[in-house]
ZAMARGU-4260 file (C-alpha; in steps of 0.2 Angstrom, whole numbers, plus 5000, padded with zeros to 4 digits):
<rodrens>
0) 5033/5119/5086 | 5052/5117/5084 | 5059/5103/5073 | 5062/5086/5081 | 5081/5089/5082
5) 5079/5102/5095 | 5076/5098/5113 | 5067/5112/5123 | 5051/5117/5132 | 5039/5129/5124
10) 5025/5138/5133 | 5010/5144/5123 | 4997/5157/5128 | 4979/5158/5120 | 4983/5170/5105
15) 5001/5169/5104 | 5011/5162/5089 | 5024/5149/5094 | 5043/5151/5089 | 5038/5142/5073
20) 5024/5154/5068 | 5010/5141/5072 | 4995/5146/5082 | 4988/5134/5095 | 4971/5134/5103
25) 4971/5134/5121 | 4962/5141/5136 | 4977/5140/5148 | 4995/5143/5147 | 5003/5125/5146
30) 5019/5117/5142 | 5023/5104/5128 | 5039/5094/5126 | 5047/5094/5109 | 5057/5077/5108
35) 5075/5078/5103 | 5084/5067/5089 | 5087/5053/5101 | 5069/5051/5106 | 5053/5047/5096
40) 5041/5053/5109 | 5029/5068/5106 | 5021/5075/5090 | 5034/5081/5078 | 5028/5094/5066
45) 5043/5092/5055 | 5039/5074/5052 | 5021/5078/5049 | 5025/5090/5035 | 5038/5078/5028
50) 5025/5064/5028 | 5011/5075/5022 | 5020/5077/5005 | 5024/5059/5003 | 5006/5054/5009
55) 4999/5063/4994 | 5013/5060/4982 | 5008/5042/4982 | 4993/5047/4972 | 5005/5048/4957
60) 5005/5031/4950 | 5019/5028/4938 | 5013/5026/4920 | 5016/5009/4912 | 5029/5016/4900
65) 5039/5026/4913 | 5047/5012/4924 | 5051/4994/4925 | 5035/4985/4929 | 5035/4968/4936
70) 5019/4959/4932 | 5016/4946/4946 | 5003/4933/4950 | 4985/4936/4956 | 4985/4954/4950
75) 5000/4960/4960 | 5012/4972/4951 | 5027/4982/4955 | 5035/4997/4946 | 5054/4999/4950
80) 5058/5017/4950 | 5076/5017/4956 | 5089/5010/4945 | 5101/5008/4961 | 5087/4999/4970
85) 5083/4987/4956 | 5101/4983/4953 | 5103/4979/4972 | 5088/4968/4972 | 5090/4958/4956
90) 5106/4949/4949 | 5100/4947/4931 | 5086/4947/4918 | 5079/4932/4908 | 5075/4935/4890
95) 5061/4923/4884 | 5056/4920/4866 | 5042/4909/4862 | 5044/4898/4846 | 5032/4883/4845
100) 5020/4872/4855 | 5013/4856/4849 | 5000/4843/4855 | 4986/4855/4857 | 4969/4848/4862
105) 4953/4852/4852 | 4943/4868/4857 | 4929/4862/4869 | 4919/4878/4869 | 4907/4879/4855
110) 4904/4897/4856 | 4922/4901/4857 | 4925/4890/4842 | 4913/4901/4832 | 4922/4917/4838
115) 4940/4912/4835 | 4940/4896/4825 | 4940/4878/4828 | 4955/4876/4839 | 4965/4882/4854
120) 4970/4900/4855 | 4987/4896/4862 | 4999/4908/4872 | 5014/4904/4883 | 5016/4911/4900
125) 5032/4910/4910 | 5034/4914/4929 | 5050/4915/4940 | 5047/4905/4956 | 5060/4909/4969
130) 5062/4913/4987 | 5053/4903/5001 | 5035/4904/4995 | 5031/4887/5002 | 5014/4886/4993
135) 5022/4889/4976 | 5036/4877/4978 | 5024/4863/4983 | 5013/4868/4968 | 5027/4863/4956
140) 5027/4845/4962 | 5009/4842/4960 | 5002/4833/4945 | 4986/4842/4944 | 4985/4861/4945
145) 4981/4877/4935 | 5000/4881/4933 | 5004/4900/4934 | 4986/4904/4938 | 4988/4895/4955
150) 5004/4904/4960 | 5002/4915/4976 | 5020/4923/4977 | 5028/4923/4959 | 5035/4941/4958
155) 5037/4941/4939 | 5026/4934/4925 | 5028/4936/4906 | 5016/4931/4892 | 5018/4929/4873
160) 5006/4935/4861 | 4991/4924/4856 | 4992/4912/4841 | 4973/4913/4837 | 4966/4897/4829
165) 4958/4907/4814 | 4975/4913/4808 | 4985/4900/4798 | 5002/4901/4790 | 4996/4910/4774
170) 4987/4924/4784 | 5003/4925/4794 | 5014/4928/4779 | 5001/4940/4771 | 5002/4950/4787
175) 5021/4950/4785 | 5020/4958/4768 | 5008/4972/4774 | 5017/4976/4791 | 5034/4968/4789
180) 5031/4956/4804 | 5023/4939/4803 | 5009/4934/4815 | 5008/4919/4827 | 4998/4906/4818
185) 4989/4890/4821 | 4992/4873/4813 | 4976/4862/4813 | 4975/4844/4818 | 4977/4832/4804
190) 4979/4813/4802 | 4993/4807/4813 | 4998/4825/4818 | 4992/4835/4833 | 4987/4853/4832
195) 5001/4866/4835 | 5005/4884/4836 | 5020/4894/4829 | 5027/4911/4834 | 5039/4915/4819
200) 5044/4933/4824 | 5037/4936/4841 | 5045/4949/4852 | 5054/4942/4867 | 5048/4947/4885
205) 5059/4949/4900 | 5059/4943/4918 | 5069/4949/4933 | 5079/4936/4942 | 5083/4938/4960
210) 5093/4922/4964 | 5098/4914/4947 | 5106/4898/4955 | 5090/4893/4964 | 5076/4901/4952
215) 5063/4889/4945 | 5055/4893/4928 | 5036/4888/4927 | 5029/4887/4910 | 5010/4886/4907
220) 5002/4883/4890 | 4987/4894/4890 | 4971/4894/4880 | 4965/4912/4877 | 4947/4916/4875
225) 4938/4930/4865 | 4924/4928/4878 | 4929/4925/4896 | 4946/4923/4905 | 4953/4908/4896
230) 4961/4892/4904 | 4977/4883/4907 | 4980/4868/4896 | 4996/4861/4904 | 5012/4866/4913
235) 5030/4861/4916 | 5045/4868/4926 | 5064/4868/4925 | 5078/4875/4936 | 5086/4890/4927
240) 5103/4883/4932 | 5099/4867/4923 | 5097/4874/4906 | 5110/4888/4908 | 5123/4882/4921
245) 5133/4898/4920 | 5120/4907/4931 | 5126/4898/4946 | 5143/4907/4944 | 5147/4922/4954
250) 5145/4938/4945 | 5164/4940/4943 | 5166/4922/4937 | 5152/4924/4924 | 5160/4941/4917
255) 5177/4932/4916 | 5170/4918/4906 | 5160/4930/4895 | 5176/4939/4892 | 5185/4923/4887
260) 5171/4918/4876 | 5171/4935/4867 | 5190/4935/4864 | 5187/4918/4855 | 5173/4926/4844
265) 5185/4941/4840 | 5199/4929/4836 | 5188/4920/4824 | 5181/4935/4816 | 5163/4932/4823
270) 5161/4949/4830 | 5170/4966/4829 | 5184/4970/4842 | 5178/4979/4858 | 5187/4985/4873
275) 5182/4971/4885 | 5191/4979/4900 | 5182/4996/4899 | 5165/4992/4891 | 5157/4978/4903
280) 5139/4981/4895 | 5146/4976/4878 | 5154/4961/4886 | 5138/4955/4893 | 5128/4959/4877
285) 5140/4950/4866 | 5144/4935/4877 | 5127/4932/4884 | 5122/4914/4888 | 5107/4906/4879
290) 5098/4890/4878 | 5085/4884/4865 | 5075/4868/4867 | 5058/4858/4870 | 5050/4856/4887
295) 5037/4842/4889 | 5022/4847/4899 | 5021/4838/4916 | 5005/4843/4924 | 4987/4849/4919
300) 4971/4855/4927 | 4958/4843/4933 | 4944/4841/4921 | 4930/4852/4926 | 4916/4844/4917
305) 4916/4825/4916 | 4898/4822/4911 | 4902/4816/4893 | 4916/4804/4898 | 4906/4797/4913
310) 4892/4793/4900 | 4904/4785/4888 | 4912/4775/4902 | 4895/4769/4909 | 4889/4764/4891
315) 4905/4754/4889 | 4903/4746/4906 | 4885/4741/4902 | 4890/4733/4886 | 4903/4722/4895
320) 4895/4718/4911 | 4877/4725/4911 | 4871/4736/4925 | 4885/4732/4937 | 4898/4736/4924
325) 4889/4752/4919 | 4890/4758/4938 | 4908/4753/4938 | 4912/4762/4922 | 4903/4778/4928
330) 4914/4777/4943 | 4930/4775/4933 | 4925/4789/4921 | 4922/4801/4936 | 4940/4798/4942
335) 4949/4798/4925 | 4959/4814/4922 | 4967/4810/4905 | 4985/4811/4901 | 4996/4826/4901
340) 5001/4830/4883 | 5010/4844/4874 | 5027/4852/4872 | 5033/4870/4871 | 5049/4876/4862
345) 5057/4892/4869 | 5073/4902/4867 | 5081/4908/4884 | 5095/4921/4886 | 5101/4926/4903
350) 5108/4944/4905 | 5117/4947/4922 | 5115/4965/4928 | 5133/4973/4930 | 5138/4976/4947
355) 5144/4994/4944 | 5141/5010/4955 | 5124/5018/4951 | 5120/5036/4955 | 5105/5038/4966
360) 5095/5053/4961 | 5087/5063/4974 | 5068/5062/4973 | 5058/5079/4973 | 5041/5078/4982
365) 5027/5087/4974 | 5010/5080/4979 | 4995/5073/4971 | 4986/5089/4964 | 4992/5102/4951
370) 4997/5118/4959 | 5002/5110/4976 | 5021/5109/4980 | 5024/5100/4997 | 5042/5099/4993
375) 5044/5118/4993 | 5033/5120/5008 | 5044/5108/5018 | 5060/5116/5012 | 5054/5133/5017
380) 5049/5126/5034 | 5067/5119/5036 | 5075/5135/5030 | 5065/5145/5043 | 5072/5134/5057
385) 5089/5134/5050 | 5089/5153/5052 | 5082/5151/5070 | 5095/5138/5074 | 5111/5144/5067
390) 5121/5129/5072 | 5110/5117/5061 | 5108/5115/5043 | 5094/5109/5032 | 5100/5091/5030
395) 5102/5089/5048 | 5084/5094/5051 | 5078/5084/5036 | 5074/5066/5041 | 5078/5060/5023
400) 5095/5070/5022 | 5101/5073/5004 | 5097/5056/4996 | 5078/5053/4997 | 5075/5040/4984
405) 5058/5033/4976 | 5062/5015/4976 | 5046/5006/4970 | 5027/5007/4968 | 5015/4992/4971
410) 4997/4991/4965 | 4985/4977/4965 | 4973/4976/4950 | 4959/4967/4959 | 4959/4975/4976
415) 4966/4992/4972 | 4978/4992/4986 | 4993/5003/4982 | 5009/5009/4990 | 5025/5019/4987
420) 5041/5016/4996 | 5055/5028/4998 | 5072/5027/5007 | 5087/5037/5013 | 5103/5026/5015
425) 5112/5042/5022 | 5099/5043/5036 | 5094/5025/5036 | 5076/5029/5034 | 5063/5019/5025
430) 5046/5028/5021 | 5030/5018/5016 | 5016/5028/5009 | 4999/5020/5006 | 4988/5028/4992
435) 4971/5034/4997 | 4954/5032/4988 | 4955/5036/4969 | 4947/5022/4959 | 4930/5013/4959
440) 4939/4998/4967 | 4944/5010/4982 | 4927/5016/4984 | 4920/4998/4985 | 4934/4995/4998
445) 4928/5010/5008 | 4910/5007/5007 | 4909/4991/5018 | 4907/4993/5037 | 4908/4974/5040
450) 4922/4968/5051 | 4932/4952/5052 | 4945/4945/5064 | 4962/4954/5063 | 4971/4937/5065
455) 4964/4925/5052 | 4957/4910/5060 | 4952/4919/5076 | 4934/4916/5083 | 4923/4930/5075
460) 4910/4927/5088 | 4921/4930/5103 | 4919/4948/5110 | 4937/4949/5115 | 4943/4946/5097
465) 4952/4960/5088 | 4942/4964/5072 | 4945/4976/5058 | 4936/4983/5042 | 4934/4969/5030
470) 4938/4980/5015 | 4954/4988/5022 | 4961/4971/5027 | 4958/4963/5010 | 4966/4977/5001
475) 4982/4977/5012 | 4982/4958/5013 | 4984/4958/4994 | 5000/4967/4994 | 5008/4965/5011
480) 5019/4950/5009 | 5027/4956/4993 | 5029/4973/5001 | 5038/4967/5016 | 5050/4957/5005
485) 5054/4972/4995 | 5056/4983/5011 | 5069/4971/5018 | 5078/4972/5002 | 5078/4991/5003
490) 5093/4992/5015 | 5111/4995/5009 | 5121/4980/5005 | 5127/4971/5020 | 5116/4981/5031
495) 5101/4976/5042 | 5083/4983/5044 | 5087/4984/5063 | 5098/4999/5059 | 5084/5008/5050
500) 5069/5020/5055 | 5053/5015/5047 | 5040/5029/5044 | 5023/5024/5038 | 5010/5037/5031
505) 4995/5038/5020 | 4979/5049/5017 | 4961/5043/5018 | 4960/5024/5014 | 4979/5025/5013
510) 4979/5031/5032 | 4969/5016/5036 | 4981/5004/5027 | 4995/5012/5036 | 4987/5009/5053
515) 4984/4991/5049 | 5002/4988/5042 | 5011/4996/5057 | 5000/4985/5069 | 5006/4970/5059
520) 5025/4975/5059 | 5024/4982/5077 | 5017/4965/5084 | 5026/4952/5073 | 5040/4961/5064
525) 5043/4960/5045 | 5036/4943/5044 | 5036/4940/5025 | 5032/4922/5027 | 5014/4927/5026
530) 5003/4942/5021 | 4993/4948/5037 | 4992/4939/5053 | 4985/4922/5053 | 4984/4908/5066
535) 4986/4895/5053 | 5004/4887/5050 | 5015/4897/5039 | 5032/4894/5031 | 5048/4892/5041
540) 5061/4905/5045 | 5061/4912/5027 | 5070/4928/5033 | 5086/4918/5035 | 5087/4916/5016
545) 5082/4935/5014 | 5096/4939/5026 | 5109/4930/5015 | 5102/4937/4999 | 5101/4955/5004
550) 5112/4958/5019 | 5128/4949/5014 | 5134/4931/5017 | 5128/4930/5034 | 5128/4912/5041
555) 5111/4906/5043 | 5114/4900/5061 | 5118/4918/5066 | 5102/4925/5060 | 5088/4927/5073
560) 5074/4915/5071 | 5062/4929/5074 | 5056/4941/5060 | 5067/4956/5059 | 5062/4973/5067
565) 5066/4991/5063 | 5076/5002/5074 | 5060/5013/5076 | 5042/5012/5069 | 5031/5027/5067
570) 5015/5031/5058 | 5008/5049/5054 | 4991/5047/5044 | 4980/5060/5037 | 4961/5059/5036
575) 4961/5041/5041 | 4945/5032/5045 | 4943/5021/5060 | 4949/5004/5056 | 4944/4992/5069
580) 4934/4988/5085 | 4938/4992/5103 | 4948/4976/5105 | 4959/4981/5090 | 4961/4998/5097
585) 4966/4991/5114 | 4979/4980/5105 | 4986/4995/5096 | 4988/5005/5112 | 4997/4990/5120
590) 5009/4990/5106 | 5012/5009/5109 | 5014/5007/5127 | 5027/4993/5125 | 5037/5003/5113
595) 5034/4991/5098 | 5026/5006/5089 | 5035/5022/5094 | 5023/5035/5088 | 5005/5034/5080
600) 4996/5051/5076 | 4980/5053/5066 | 4981/5070/5058 | 4963/5077/5055 | 4959/5093/5046
605) 4945/5103/5053 | 4928/5095/5049 | 4935/5081/5039 | 4920/5068/5039 | 4931/5053/5033
610) 4941/5054/5049 | 4925/5052/5059 | 4919/5037/5049 | 4912/5023/5050 | 4899/5030/5061
615) 4890/5022/5076 | 4873/5018/5068 | 4862/5011/5083 | 4858/4993/5079 | 4870/4993/5065
620) 4885/4999/5076 | 4900/4988/5073 | 4910/4995/5088 | 4923/5005/5078 | 4937/5014/5088
625) 4952/5025/5084 | 4970/5020/5085 | 4984/5032/5090 | 4982/5051/5096 | 4972/5063/5086
630) 4981/5079/5079 | 4968/5093/5074 | 4974/5105/5061 | 4964/5119/5052 | 4968/5134/5042
635) 4963/5150/5051 | 4945/5156/5049 | 4936/5172/5053 | 4927/5163/5067 | 4943/5157/5075
640) 4959/5163/5068 | 4970/5154/5081 | 4964/5137/5079 | 4978/5129/5069 | 4986/5114/5079
645) 4979/5104/5094 | 4987/5087/5099 | 4977/5075/5110 | 4986/5072/5126 | 4999/5085/5123
650) 4991/5102/5120 | 4980/5100/5135 | 4969/5088/5145 | 4953/5091/5134 | 4944/5076/5127
655) 4947/5073/5108 | 4931/5079/5099 | 4934/5066/5085 | 4932/5052/5098 | 4913/5055/5099
660) 4908/5037/5102 | 4916/5038/5120 | 4903/5051/5126 | 4888/5047/5116 | 4878/5042/5131
665) 4877/5051/5148 | 4866/5053/5163 | 4850/5063/5159 | 4854/5073/5175 | 4872/5076/5171
670) 4880/5093/5173 | 4875/5104/5157 | 4860/5093/5153 | 4842/5101/5154 | 4837/5091/5169
675) 4853/5093/5177 | 4852/5112/5176 | 4834/5112/5182 | 4839/5101/5197 | 4854/5112/5201
680) 4842/5127/5202 | 4831/5118/5215 | 4846/5112/5224 | 4854/5129/5225 | 4838/5138/5231
685) 4835/5124/5243 | 4851/5128/5252 | 4845/5146/5254 | 4830/5140/5264 | 4841/5135/5279
690) 4847/5153/5279 | 4829/5159/5283 | 4822/5164/5266 | 4803/5163/5266 | 4796/5148/5256
695) 4787/5160/5243 | 4802/5169/5239 | 4812/5153/5236 | 4798/5146/5225 | 4799/5163/5215
700) 4817/5162/5213 | 4816/5143/5207 | 4802/5148/5195 | 4813/5162/5188 | 4828/5150/5186
705) 4817/5138/5177 | 4810/5151/5165 | 4827/5157/5161 | 4834/5140/5157 | 4819/5135/5147
710) 4820/5150/5136 | 4837/5144/5130 | 4833/5126/5126 | 4841/5119/5111 | 4839/5103/5101
715) 4855/5096/5110 | 4846/5100/5127 | 4831/5089/5122 | 4842/5074/5117 | 4849/5075/5135
720) 4832/5070/5141 | 4835/5052/5134 | 4853/5051/5139 | 4862/5057/5124 | 4877/5068/5129
725) 4875/5086/5124 | 4892/5089/5117 | 4890/5073/5106 | 4874/5080/5099 | 4882/5097/5096
730) 4896/5089/5086 | 4884/5079/5076 | 4874/5094/5072 | 4890/5103/5067 | 4895/5088/5056
735) 4878/5088/5047 | 4879/5107/5044 | 4897/5104/5037 | 4890/5091/5025 | 4877/5102/5019
740) 4889/5117/5016 | 4902/5105/5008 | 4915/5108/5021 | 4915/5090/5028 | 4921/5083/5011
745) 4931/5099/5006 | 4942/5097/5022 | 4946/5079/5017 | 4955/5085/5001 | 4973/5088/4998
750) 4972/5106/4996 | 4964/5109/5013 | 4977/5098/5022 | 4990/5108/5012 | 4984/5125/5019
755) 4981/5118/5036 | 4998/5110/5038 | 5006/5126/5030 | 4997/5137/5043 | 5003/5125/5057
760) 5021/5128/5051 | 5019/5147/5050 | 5015/5149/5031 | 5001/5153/5019 | 5000/5139/5007
765) 4986/5139/4994 | 4984/5129/4978 | 4992/5138/4963 | 5000/5152/4973 | 5017/5155/4980
770) 5020/5150/4998 | 5023/5165/5009 | 5026/5167/5028 | 5011/5170/5039 | 5008/5185/5049
775) 4992/5193/5056 | 4987/5201/5039 | 4990/5185/5029 | 4980/5174/5042 | 4965/5186/5040
780) 4966/5185/5021 | 4967/5166/5021 | 4950/5165/5030 | 4942/5174/5015 | 4947/5166/4999
785) 4940/5180/4988 | 4950/5193/4998 | 4965/5182/4997 | 4965/5180/4978 | 4964/5199/4976
790) 4977/5204/4989 | 4990/5191/4991 | 5000/5196/4976 | 5002/5214/4984 | 5008/5207/5000
795) 5021/5195/4993 | 5036/5207/4994 | 5031/5212/5012 | 5033/5194/5017 | 5051/5192/5011
800) 5057/5198/5028 | 5057/5188/5043 | 5040/5190/5053 | 5043/5198/5070
</rodrens>
């Protein structure tokens, strides 16, 4: 196949390599259209190879110390991997230093008191609440809630160390003598004084601020537990602009004020002279705005166990008014929630991020496994076509141009949902790559076969309701809203997502999440007012605020009231399982036909069993169906050295062998079945009777046909007697055999996809070996791994020339 930037027709014959060096299985000569750059119709091998690298690259989760991790609410975390993207997204950082909290309650857990001492083990949590997360904004106004623990959309949360109740001031000072740093300590309750906690030398923590003039800071005083998860004591909130008014200034105005402040400090000898015009970083670090003070707690959680206070209130009521008073006292005791007590003291410092040009480093794609180099395979594929098309260069053929940038990585600690996002501002391309199965959480997500409504709130008992895999939906739902927010922020300043092509990919579980994600965006646009589709009410036109924040000072009335849509929307998945029922598949096909999704291809390597799951299990069948067109790839084998690339609906009119559910049942007398062949023998010989053959001769011929057919009976023939399609049975037998041989799972792994896609592109790609162009000899060697390992090195020099 040719790259997508070329428009022409290519004809394939049964054992002939195409102009790109790929082999295509076919029984007849046929014609395939290769789409040009102005169209997104037709399978694109160029994009498939490009997506293959990124689909497996998503398995490389950034280590905690290698990037700027944003610890969000409900287990949602984001690693920012591009300085340019981070600076475009956030305007500043807030430094938070915990100092003291007072008014602490007594420890109410006897076992916990034994473990850590007789008091609250205090820590201070801080979250930035901004944007239009309606649920979080309403939470701040309520009197009773769990504070930060109840947030749904806070992007960034920080937490102090814990002042354990068994550490007093003397132990803290002793630690300072030994380690040079004092520990947080607890002050026990005494006559006339409430308990308190002090952080004498705690390190500050940092929070990213997206819109400082509107950001709200939520503080929660927390009781950590040695055993269990701990609990919130109380919370309060304050607008950042209220404590540090300068954050409402424009970036230029703030820097100007900081310069003036620094000049005064230099004049009075408070700091050393600096070049304020040339060193903006020193200007900000020396003139940074700060605030220190007390914040009174405003809200608290409801009391979970009121038995003791109900008993006390009832007893008091009995003493005053007898049984009636006791009943009234118990009722009052059940309603009483107590007073909100306590204060926290913190120091805040706001650091604006300088608006200076930042170099965007070009990202080099490798892959997930050692010894695999998707980037080199793709570059060699492009170089091959550059030589074939003299008027083109590599960057023209590369959908990411010269500036592919790894922007961020999202993961969810509870569901295991993970995703990496890349962009090219040059080509106006955003790539979303969902990670596949690699943790125990992912295995649990895959294991379930239960389905639930795709749109939350739809009737699950209605046969027409589109339903999807419960585990897949839960995993994507946990990261989808934040993901869509960040994607909308990935465009260039002043630009719009409507000018960008969006490409979605993923392997295994990641392919399933990619399919669900593109269905959501295809039908509803980038609706970041909620996670996945719901029939329940959501927030208002949140995207207006995002448009103003990330796309320049656009007047709100000029922004569409509909969620924004990309220029094009395509998905290339690898080894993806089935994600939903036939109603969901029908919905997906309608999105393709209407052009809301431009392309959807499921690339399946050979006997990959995951791409054929979940299976139809008789009474346990949950009606799973495929979405998009199947693309079969496989490295050459001794049995069939030409079977490398087959595209459903494009290579020929044959039925897709992966869609086995469509032909599971057939008539017992259908053509090719045992009864069908026997009846056909009778029918053929019966027609000869009219031509004058004697009856005994006819019976003899029929008996001969019967005997010949019965001698070739197979297990798949016997299943046709009860109406099971013969081809379906043969595929099931082949899959069972592949499972026993280990091929079914081996073909799902990255190294097998690497070899298969390399073969489709005209190369021999094997783990730990140099990539070389394919010819008849290398294809033969590839089918035998032992021979390949022995002879490949001797052939490498030969392959340096262009294959004829």
